[in-house]
C-alpha positions as CSV (number, residue, x, y, z in Angstrom):
1,M,0.0,0.0,0.0
2,A,2.9,2.3,0.8
3,Q,4.5,1.6,-2.6
4,Q,1.2,2.3,-4.3
5,G,0.9,5.7,-2.5
6,I,4.4,6.6,-3.7
7,Q,3.4,5.8,-7.2
8,L,0.3,7.9,-7.0
9,D,2.2,10.8,-5.6
10,G,4.9,10.2,-8.1
11,E,2.6,10.8,-11.1
12,K,2.2,14.4,-9.8
13,F,5.9,14.9,-10.5
14,C,5.7,13.8,-14.1
15,C,5.9,16.4,-16.9
16,S,2.6,16.3,-18.9
17,I,4.6,17.0,-22.1
18,C,7.3,14.3,-22.0
19,L,5.4,12.2,-19.5
20,D,8.7,11.6,-17.7
21,L,9.9,12.7,-14.3
22,L,10.4,16.4,-14.1
23,K,13.9,17.5,-15.0
24,D,14.8,21.1,-13.9
25,P,11.1,21.6,-13.0
26,V,9.6,25.0,-13.5
27,T,6.1,26.3,-12.5
28,I,4.4,28.7,-14.9
29,P,1.9,31.4,-13.7
30,C,-1.2,29.2,-14.0
31,G,0.4,26.7,-11.5
32,H,1.2,23.8,-13.8
33,S,4.7,22.5,-13.7
34,Y,6.9,21.2,-16.6
35,C,10.5,20.3,-17.4
36,M,12.3,23.5,-18.3
37,S,13.4,22.1,-21.6
38,C,9.9,20.8,-22.5
39,I,8.0,24.0,-21.8
40,K,10.8,26.1,-23.4
41,S,10.6,24.0,-26.7
42,C,6.8,24.3,-26.6
43,W,6.9,28.1,-26.2
44,D,9.7,28.4,-28.8
45,E,7.2,27.0,-31.4
46,E,4.6,29.6,-30.3
47,D,7.0,32.6,-30.5
48,Q,5.7,33.4,-34.0
49,K,2.2,33.9,-32.7
50,K,3.5,36.0,-29.8
51,I,1.0,34.4,-27.5
52,H,2.1,31.6,-25.2
53,S,-0.2,29.2,-23.4
54,C,-0.2,26.3,-20.9
55,P,-0.3,23.0,-22.7
56,Q,-2.8,21.7,-20.1
57,C,-5.3,24.5,-19.4
58,R,-4.6,26.6,-22.4
59,Q,-4.3,29.8,-20.3
60,T,-2.4,32.4,-22.4
61,F,0.4,34.7,-21.2
62,T,1.7,37.9,-22.7
63,P,4.5,38.5,-22.7
64,R,6.3,35.2,-22.5
65,P,6.9,34.4,-18.8
66,V,10.5,34.1,-17.5
67,L,11.2,30.5,-16.6
68,V,12.8,29.9,-13.1
69,K,13.8,26.5,-11.8
70,S,11.6,25.3,-8.9
71,T,14.0,24.3,-6.2
72,V,11.3,22.6,-4.0
73,F,10.0,20.5,-6.9
74,A,13.6,19.5,-7.8
75,E,14.4,18.3,-4.3
76,L,11.1,16.3,-4.1
77,V,11.8,14.6,-7.4
78,E,15.3,13.6,-6.2
79,E,13.8,12.2,-2.9
80,L,11.2,10.3,-4.8
81,K,13.8,8.8,-7.2
82,K,15.5,7.3,-4.1
83,T,12.3,5.5,-3.1
84,G,12.2,3.7,-6.5
85,L,9.8,5.9,-8.4
86,Q,9.1,4.6,-11.9
87,A,9.8,7.1,-14.7
88,A,6.5,6.6,-16.3
89,P,3.4,4.4,-15.6
90,P,3.7,1.0,-17.3
91,D,0.4,1.4,-19.3
92,R,1.7,4.3,-21.5
93,C,1.2,3.5,-25.1
94,Y,3.6,5.2,-27.6
95,A,2.6,5.9,-31.2
96,G,4.0,3.6,-33.8
97,P,3.9,3.4,-37.6
98,G,0.3,3.9,-38.7
99,D,-0.9,5.3,-35.4
100,V,-2.2,8.8,-34.8
101,A,0.3,10.6,-32.6
102,C,-0.6,13.2,-30.0
103,D,0.2,16.7,-31.4
104,F,1.2,18.0,-27.9
105,C,3.7,15.4,-26.8
106,T,7.3,16.3,-27.2
107,G,10.1,13.7,-27.6
108,R,8.6,10.3,-28.0
109,K,4.9,10.8,-28.7
110,L,2.0,8.8,-27.3
111,K,-0.9,7.5,-29.3
112,A,-3.7,9.9,-29.6
113,L,-7.1,9.0,-28.0
114,K,-9.3,11.7,-29.6
115,S,-9.1,14.3,-32.3
116,C,-10.7,17.7,-32.0
117,L,-12.4,19.0,-35.1
118,V,-12.4,22.6,-33.8
119,C,-8.8,22.9,-32.7
120,P,-7.9,20.9,-34.9
121,A,-5.5,18.6,-33.2
122,S,-5.1,15.1,-31.8
123,Y,-4.6,14.4,-28.1
124,C,-3.4,11.6,-25.9
125,E,-5.3,10.9,-22.7
126,Q,-3.1,13.3,-20.7
127,H,-3.4,16.2,-23.1
128,L,-7.0,15.6,-23.8
129,Q,-8.0,16.3,-20.1
130,P,-8.5,20.1,-20.6
131,H,-11.3,19.4,-23.2
132,Y,-13.1,17.7,-20.3
133,D,-12.3,20.2,-17.6
134,V,-12.2,23.7,-19.3
135,A,-15.7,25.1,-20.1
136,P,-14.9,26.6,-23.6
137,L,-13.1,23.4,-24.7
138,K,-16.0,21.2,-23.6
139,K,-18.0,22.5,-26.5
140,H,-15.5,21.3,-29.0
141,K,-16.4,18.3,-31.3
142,L,-14.2,15.3,-30.3
143,V,-14.0,12.3,-32.6
144,K,-11.9,9.1,-32.7
145,A,-8.3,9.9,-33.3
146,T,-7.8,10.4,-37.1
147,M,-5.0,11.4,-39.5
148,K,-7.5,13.1,-41.8
149,L,-7.9,16.3,-39.7
150,Q,-6.2,18.3,-42.5
151,E,-9.1,17.5,-44.7
152,N,-11.2,19.8,-42.5
153,I,-8.9,22.7,-43.1
154,C,-9.3,25.1,-46.1
155,S,-6.1,24.9,-48.2
156,R,-6.6,28.6,-49.2
157,H,-7.5,30.3,-46.0
158,D,-6.2,27.8,-43.4
159,E,-9.6,27.9,-41.7
160,V,-11.9,25.0,-40.5
161,M,-14.5,24.2,-43.2
162,K,-17.9,24.1,-41.6
163,I,-20.0,25.0,-44.6
164,F,-21.1,22.8,-47.5
165,C,-21.7,24.3,-51.0
166,R,-24.4,22.4,-52.8
167,T,-23.8,24.3,-56.0
168,D,-20.2,23.1,-56.3
169,Q,-20.6,20.0,-54.1
170,Q,-17.7,20.8,-51.8
171,F,-16.8,21.8,-48.3
172,I,-15.8,25.5,-47.8
173,C,-14.8,27.8,-44.9
174,Y,-16.4,31.0,-43.9
175,L,-14.0,33.1,-46.0
176,C,-14.8,31.0,-49.1
177,F,-18.5,31.5,-48.4
178,M,-18.0,35.3,-48.4
179,D,-15.8,35.2,-51.5
180,E,-16.0,32.9,-54.5
181,H,-19.0,31.0,-53.2
182,K,-21.1,34.1,-52.6
183,G,-24.7,33.6,-53.7
184,H,-24.3,29.8,-54.0
185,D,-26.7,27.3,-52.4
186,T,-24.9,26.7,-49.1
187,V,-25.8,25.0,-45.8
188,S,-23.9,24.1,-42.7
189,A,-22.0,20.8,-42.8
190,A,-24.2,19.5,-40.0
191,A,-27.4,20.3,-42.1
192,E,-25.9,18.6,-45.2
193,R,-24.9,15.6,-43.0
194,T,-28.5,15.4,-41.7
195,E,-29.9,15.4,-45.3
196,R,-27.3,12.9,-46.5
197,Q,-28.0,10.8,-43.4
198,K,-31.6,10.3,-44.6
199,E,-30.3,9.3,-48.0
200,L,-27.8,7.0,-46.4
201,G,-30.7,5.3,-44.6
202,V,-32.5,4.7,-47.9
203,S,-29.2,3.5,-49.5
204,Q,-28.6,1.1,-46.6
205,Q,-32.1,-0.3,-46.9
206,K,-31.4,-0.9,-50.6
207,I,-28.1,-2.5,-49.9
208,Q,-29.5,-4.7,-47.1
209,K,-32.3,-5.8,-49.5
210,R,-29.7,-6.6,-52.1
211,I,-27.6,-8.4,-49.6
212,Q,-30.7,-10.5,-48.6
213,D,-31.4,-11.2,-52.3
214,R,-27.8,-12.1,-52.9
215,E,-27.6,-14.3,-49.8
216,K,-30.7,-16.2,-51.2
217,D,-29.0,-16.5,-54.5
218,V,-25.9,-17.8,-52.8
219,K,-28.0,-20.5,-51.0
220,V,-29.6,-21.4,-54.3
221,L,-26.2,-21.7,-56.0
222,Q,-24.9,-23.7,-53.1
223,Q,-27.8,-26.1,-53.6
224,E,-27.0,-26.0,-57.3
225,V,-23.4,-26.9,-56.7
226,K,-24.4,-29.8,-54.5
227,A,-26.9,-30.9,-57.2
228,I,-24.2,-30.5,-60.0
229,N,-21.6,-32.5,-58.0
230,L,-24.1,-35.2,-57.1
231,S,-25.4,-35.4,-60.7
232,A,-21.8,-35.4,-62.1
233,D,-20.7,-38.1,-59.6
234,K,-23.7,-40.3,-60.6
235,A,-23.0,-39.7,-64.3
236,V,-19.3,-40.7,-63.8
237,E,-20.2,-43.7,-61.7
238,H,-22.8,-45.0,-64.2
239,S,-20.5,-44.2,-67.2
240,E,-17.7,-46.2,-65.6
241,K,-20.0,-49.1,-65.0
242,I,-21.2,-49.0,-68.6
243,F,-17.7,-48.7,-70.1
244,T,-16.6,-51.5,-67.7
245,E,-19.4,-53.6,-69.0
246,L,-18.3,-52.8,-72.6
247,V,-14.7,-53.7,-71.8
248,R,-15.9,-56.9,-70.1
249,L,-18.0,-57.7,-73.1
250,I,-15.1,-57.1,-75.5
251,K,-12.8,-59.2,-73.4
252,K,-15.5,-62.0,-73.3
253,R,-15.8,-61.8,-77.1
254,S,-12.0,-61.9,-77.4
255,S,-11.9,-64.9,-75.2
256,D,-14.7,-66.6,-77.2
257,V,-12.8,-66.0,-80.5
258,K,-9.6,-67.3,-78.9
259,E,-11.4,-70.4,-77.6
260,Q,-13.2,-71.1,-80.9
261,T,-10.0,-70.6,-82.9
262,R,-8.0,-72.9,-80.6
263,S,-10.7,-75.5,-80.7
264,R,-10.9,-75.4,-84.4
265,Q,-7.1,-75.4,-84.6
266,K,-7.0,-78.5,-82.5
267,A,-9.7,-80.4,-84.5
268,E,-8.1,-79.5,-87.8
269,A,-4.6,-80.4,-86.7
270,S,-5.9,-83.7,-85.2
271,R,-7.7,-84.6,-88.4
272,A,-4.6,-83.8,-90.4
273,E,-2.3,-85.8,-88.1
274,E,-4.7,-88.8,-88.3
275,L,-4.7,-88.6,-92.1
276,Q,-0.9,-88.3,-92.0
277,E,-0.6,-91.5,-89.9
278,K,-2.8,-93.4,-92.4
279,L,-0.7,-92.2,-95.2
280,K,2.5,-93.3,-93.5
281,Q,1.0,-96.8,-92.9
282,E,0.0,-97.0,-96.6
283,I,3.4,-95.9,-97.7
284,A,5.0,-98.6,-95.5
285,E,2.6,-101.3,-97.0
286,L,3.3,-100.1,-100.5
287,R,7.1,-100.2,-99.9
288,R,6.8,-103.8,-98.5
289,K,4.8,-104.9,-101.6
290,D,7.3,-103.1,-103.8
291,A,10.1,-105.0,-102.3
292,E,8.3,-108.4,-102.7
293,L,7.5,-107.6,-106.3
294,E,11.1,-106.6,-106.9
295,Q,12.2,-109.9,-105.4
296,L,9.6,-111.8,-107.4
297,S,10.7,-110.2,-110.6
298,H,14.1,-111.8,-110.2
299,T,12.9,-115.4,-109.6
300,E,13.7,-118.0,-112.4
301,D,10.9,-120.4,-111.2
302,H,8.1,-119.7,-113.6
303,T,5.6,-121.7,-111.5
304,H,6.5,-119.7,-108.4
305,F,6.2,-116.4,-110.2
306,L,2.8,-117.2,-111.7
307,H,1.5,-118.6,-108.4
308,N,2.5,-115.5,-106.3
309,Y,2.1,-112.6,-108.7
310,P,-1.7,-112.3,-108.5
311,S,-1.7,-111.8,-104.7
312,L,1.3,-109.4,-104.7
313,S,0.1,-107.2,-107.5
314,R,-3.3,-106.7,-106.0
315,L,-3.3,-103.4,-104.1
316,S,-5.6,-102.6,-101.1
317,E,-8.0,-99.6,-101.4
318,S,-6.0,-96.4,-101.3
319,T,-6.4,-93.9,-98.5
320,D,-7.8,-90.6,-99.8
321,S,-4.9,-88.4,-100.4
322,P,-5.5,-84.7,-99.5
323,S,-2.9,-83.6,-102.1
324,T,-5.6,-82.9,-104.7
325,N,-8.0,-81.3,-102.1
326,I,-5.6,-79.1,-100.2
327,R,-6.3,-75.4,-100.8
328,P,-4.6,-72.3,-99.4
329,L,-5.5,-72.1,-95.7
330,H,-7.3,-68.8,-95.5
331,Y,-9.6,-70.0,-92.7
332,F,-7.8,-68.2,-89.8
333,E,-6.9,-65.2,-91.9
334,D,-10.6,-64.8,-92.5
335,V,-11.0,-64.7,-88.7
336,T,-8.5,-61.9,-88.5
337,A,-10.3,-60.0,-91.2
338,A,-13.7,-60.5,-89.6
339,V,-12.3,-59.2,-86.2
340,S,-10.7,-56.2,-88.0
341,E,-14.0,-55.5,-89.7
342,A,-15.8,-55.6,-86.3
343,R,-13.2,-53.3,-84.9
344,D,-13.6,-50.8,-87.7
345,K,-17.4,-50.8,-87.3
346,L,-17.1,-50.5,-83.5
347,Q,-14.7,-47.6,-83.9
348,G,-17.1,-45.8,-86.2
349,V,-20.0,-46.3,-83.8
350,L,-17.9,-45.2,-80.9
351,T,-16.6,-42.1,-82.8
352,E,-20.2,-41.1,-83.7
353,E,-21.6,-41.8,-80.3
354,W,-18.7,-40.1,-78.6
355,T,-19.5,-36.9,-80.6
356,K,-23.0,-37.1,-79.2
357,I,-21.8,-37.8,-75.7
358,S,-19.3,-34.9,-75.8
359,W,-21.9,-32.6,-77.2
360,T,-24.3,-33.6,-74.5
361,V,-21.7,-32.9,-71.8
362,T,-20.9,-29.5,-73.4
363,E,-24.5,-28.5,-73.5
364,V,-24.9,-28.8,-69.7
365,D,-25.5,-25.2,-68.5
366,V,-27.1,-24.8,-65.1
367,L,-27.0,-21.0,-65.1
368,L,-28.3,-20.6,-68.7
369,S,-26.1,-17.5,-69.1
370,Q,-26.4,-15.5,-72.3
371,P,-22.9,-14.0,-73.1
372,R,-22.6,-10.9,-75.2
373,E,-22.1,-11.5,-78.9
374,P,-18.6,-10.4,-80.2
375,K,-18.5,-7.1,-82.3
376,T,-14.8,-6.7,-83.4
377,R,-12.7,-9.2,-85.3
378,A,-10.4,-9.4,-82.2
379,E,-13.3,-10.5,-80.1
380,F,-14.4,-13.1,-82.7
381,L,-10.8,-14.5,-82.9
382,Q,-11.1,-15.4,-79.2
383,Y,-13.4,-18.2,-80.3
384,S,-11.4,-19.3,-83.4
385,R,-11.2,-23.0,-84.2
386,Q,-8.8,-24.9,-86.4
387,I,-10.9,-27.0,-88.7
388,T,-10.0,-29.7,-91.3
389,L,-12.0,-31.3,-94.1
390,D,-12.9,-35.0,-94.0
391,P,-11.6,-36.9,-97.1
392,N,-14.2,-39.6,-96.5
393,T,-17.0,-37.0,-97.3
394,A,-15.4,-35.3,-100.3
395,H,-17.0,-35.8,-103.7
396,T,-14.7,-37.4,-106.2
397,L,-14.4,-34.2,-108.2
398,L,-13.0,-32.4,-105.3
399,S,-9.3,-32.3,-104.5
400,L,-8.2,-31.6,-100.9
401,S,-4.9,-29.9,-100.1
402,E,-3.1,-27.7,-97.6
403,G,-3.5,-30.3,-94.9
404,N,-7.1,-31.0,-95.8
405,R,-8.1,-27.3,-95.3
406,K,-8.5,-26.4,-99.0
407,A,-11.0,-27.9,-101.6
408,T,-10.6,-27.4,-105.3
409,C,-13.1,-28.3,-108.0
410,M,-11.5,-30.7,-110.6
411,T,-12.4,-32.1,-114.0
412,E,-11.1,-35.6,-113.3
413,K,-12.2,-37.9,-110.5
414,Q,-10.0,-38.3,-107.6
415,L,-8.9,-41.7,-106.3
416,Y,-10.9,-41.9,-103.2
417,S,-11.9,-45.2,-101.6
418,S,-15.5,-46.1,-101.3
419,H,-17.1,-44.7,-98.1
420,P,-20.8,-44.4,-97.0
421,D,-20.1,-40.8,-95.9
422,R,-19.0,-39.6,-99.3
423,F,-21.3,-37.2,-101.2
424,A,-22.3,-38.9,-104.4
425,D,-24.1,-36.3,-106.5
426,K,-22.9,-32.8,-105.6
427,Q,-19.3,-31.5,-105.2
428,Q,-19.6,-31.1,-101.4
429,V,-17.4,-31.8,-98.4
430,L,-17.8,-31.7,-94.7
431,S,-15.3,-31.1,-91.9
432,R,-14.0,-33.8,-89.6
433,E,-14.9,-31.7,-86.5
434,G,-18.4,-31.4,-85.1
435,L,-18.8,-28.0,-83.4
436,T,-20.7,-27.0,-80.3
437,G,-20.3,-24.1,-77.9
438,R,-19.0,-20.8,-79.3
439,C,-16.8,-21.1,-82.4
440,Y,-15.5,-18.9,-85.1
441,W,-13.7,-19.7,-88.4
442,E,-12.9,-17.9,-91.6
443,V,-13.0,-19.1,-95.3
444,E,-11.1,-17.7,-98.2
445,R,-12.9,-18.5,-101.5
446,S,-12.7,-18.0,-105.2
447,G,-15.6,-18.5,-107.5
448,G,-19.3,-19.2,-106.9
449,I,-19.3,-21.5,-103.9
450,S,-21.5,-22.1,-100.9
451,I,-20.2,-21.9,-97.4
452,A,-22.3,-24.1,-95.1
453,V,-22.8,-25.9,-91.8
454,A,-24.8,-29.1,-91.6
455,Y,-25.7,-32.0,-89.3
456,K,-23.6,-35.1,-89.9
457,D,-26.6,-37.1,-91.0
458,V,-27.4,-34.7,-93.9
459,G,-28.2,-36.7,-97.1
460,R,-25.4,-37.8,-99.4
461,T,-27.5,-38.4,-102.6
462,G,-30.2,-36.6,-104.5
463,N,-31.2,-32.9,-104.7
464,R,-32.2,-32.9,-101.1
465,S,-28.5,-33.4,-100.2
466,V,-27.5,-30.0,-101.5
467,F,-26.5,-27.7,-98.7
468,G,-29.4,-25.3,-97.8
469,Y,-32.1,-27.3,-99.6
470,N,-33.0,-29.4,-96.6
471,D,-33.7,-28.8,-92.9
472,K,-30.3,-30.2,-91.8
473,S,-28.0,-27.5,-93.3
474,W,-27.6,-23.7,-93.6
475,A,-25.7,-22.2,-96.6
476,L,-24.4,-18.9,-97.8
477,D,-24.5,-19.1,-101.6
478,Y,-22.0,-16.9,-103.4
479,F,-23.2,-17.9,-106.8
480,Y,-26.6,-16.2,-106.4
481,N,-25.8,-14.0,-103.4
482,Q,-28.4,-15.6,-101.1
483,F,-28.8,-17.5,-97.9
484,I,-30.6,-20.9,-98.1
485,H,-32.1,-23.1,-95.4
486,N,-34.8,-25.7,-95.8
487,N,-35.3,-24.8,-99.5
488,I,-36.0,-21.1,-98.5
489,E,-33.8,-18.6,-100.3
490,T,-33.1,-15.1,-98.8
491,P,-31.3,-12.6,-101.0
492,I,-28.2,-10.9,-99.7
493,P,-27.6,-7.4,-101.2
494,G,-24.3,-6.1,-102.5
495,P,-21.1,-7.8,-103.6
496,L,-19.6,-10.4,-101.2
497,S,-16.0,-10.2,-100.1
498,S,-13.5,-13.1,-100.8
499,R,-13.1,-13.8,-97.1
500,V,-16.1,-14.8,-94.9
501,G,-16.2,-15.2,-91.1
502,V,-18.6,-17.6,-89.6
503,Y,-19.6,-17.3,-85.9
504,L,-21.5,-20.0,-84.1
505,D,-23.0,-19.9,-80.6
506,H,-24.5,-23.4,-80.6
507,R,-26.2,-23.1,-77.2
508,A,-27.8,-19.8,-78.0
509,G,-28.8,-21.0,-81.5
510,I,-26.9,-18.2,-83.3
511,L,-25.3,-18.6,-86.7
512,S,-23.8,-15.5,-88.3
513,F,-21.9,-14.9,-91.5
514,Y,-19.7,-11.8,-91.8
515,S,-17.8,-10.1,-94.6
516,V,-14.2,-9.8,-93.3
517,S,-12.1,-6.7,-94.2
518,E,-11.0,-3.9,-91.9
519,T,-14.4,-4.2,-90.3
520,M,-16.8,-7.0,-89.7
521,T,-19.9,-6.6,-91.9
522,L,-22.9,-8.8,-91.0
523,L,-24.2,-10.6,-94.1
524,H,-26.8,-12.8,-92.5
525,R,-27.8,-14.0,-89.0
526,V,-29.8,-17.1,-88.0
527,Q,-31.6,-17.5,-84.7
528,T,-32.8,-21.1,-84.2
529,T,-32.4,-24.2,-82.0
530,F,-29.6,-26.6,-82.9
531,T,-30.2,-30.2,-81.9
532,Q,-26.9,-31.8,-83.0
533,P,-23.3,-30.7,-83.5
534,L,-22.7,-28.7,-86.6
535,Y,-20.1,-29.6,-89.3
536,P,-18.7,-26.8,-91.5
537,G,-18.7,-27.6,-95.2
538,F,-18.5,-26.4,-98.8
539,W,-20.4,-26.8,-102.1
540,L,-18.3,-26.0,-105.2
541,N,-20.9,-25.6,-107.9
542,G,-19.0,-27.3,-110.7
543,C,-16.8,-24.5,-112.1
544,T,-13.3,-26.0,-112.5
545,G,-10.6,-24.3,-110.4
546,D,-13.0,-22.8,-107.9
547,T,-11.6,-23.1,-104.4
548,A,-12.6,-22.8,-100.7
549,E,-10.0,-22.8,-98.0
550,L,-10.4,-22.8,-94.2
551,C,-8.0,-20.1,-93.0
552,K,-5.3,-20.5,-90.3
553,L,-6.2,-18.1,-87.5
554,K,-3.8,-16.9,-84.8
């Protein structure tokens, strides 16, 4: 308790400026005491104003008081030092980087507790006390310590800005109000704050309403994510089971073919070995008879010869020799050919079905978003696709080159193998790639050709197989400057450029054709619903030398 009393008394002997024990203590006319160096430095800063004040009570003195060391205070401080007085209370908090420092602390500054909008200055707990004790200071507006006090000071007149100019939408001081803002619609900052506070309440209500809406949306999306994950997991699980069954079935068929082949191999080999043994026995018998006949031919006894010849010359029934029946053994080669044919057919089916499966996966769109359609060529090129032509679909009068990107109309038939996907009647060709999603490609053409997209199952024979003259294809016809779909022809005005850009948004059902030059000029736009992947294609109308080429895009 005694030590506590010393500490309490000791705080009275601390300088309120440096918050340390008084050094060369002086007492100024108002009765407050400071270190001589502290109050001297403080008043040195106030010399320009020619008015000096007490840092605690703000009492002013004119002229500057003469500072005289207080001998009594000095002796008391020395006595208290001997009793173990701490230099400063342990709970003092000094200002660090990013903190608001007290404007009235000298030396190492303490953190400010409050800022005064009237003074304007920031104060630690010690230097803030006059704002609680002195009547005029009690009316000042105190706020949480802030570094932005300078924002309240007019940069022109160095006065506190307490007026808001609604005409110019800015804070001004009284001198600004009397000068360049004279006649403007002005109110006090407090009145403007009250008005804006009402607007703030409305804004908060809107924000809170939007927050509630967005939180509901978040919950819905969280449920969607769970549903997506669950659905995808089930799809993967079921797909793995199905493909496992397919693999098991293929392995079973492979085992069956192997077993049947080995069984047949064993039977045929056994039959051949059995026939071989019979032939060997017959050879041995024939050799024995040949030896006996050879011996008989040398006998001089006519009676013996005639008696034995009939039995020796008589041959037993010959074993059927396979030498006249053996044919090239293609039996097992036919098995290989049959398995290869099954493989090719299965690959074809899997390729076709995989396109459908891939398209189905791509078409999954929970949010059903509708992205903005590109406008500039740079935006279109973001969706560029590298496309190649399928030789199995090319008409025999079309020659493919440039890595199967270019088609040229020829007078002589090309040596293509027979294929069910080949166009038989019209000089047409489709791409290898089926397109979904958002895609863009460009075509460089010469002559009167048609640039088209079509479903893979579009006809291959007859007039209904011509691009545009059925419900499974869409074509831009350069020969007659028209767009064609389902036998409906729509004229396109003006000459068409040599390069055409084609934009597809499969999900949105958008197909657009553009004339490509320095700008993108829309030629025709289709809005429909696509039910299958689309394959780019060409129809070269029969003029020798006409070409259509899929451009390489960066």
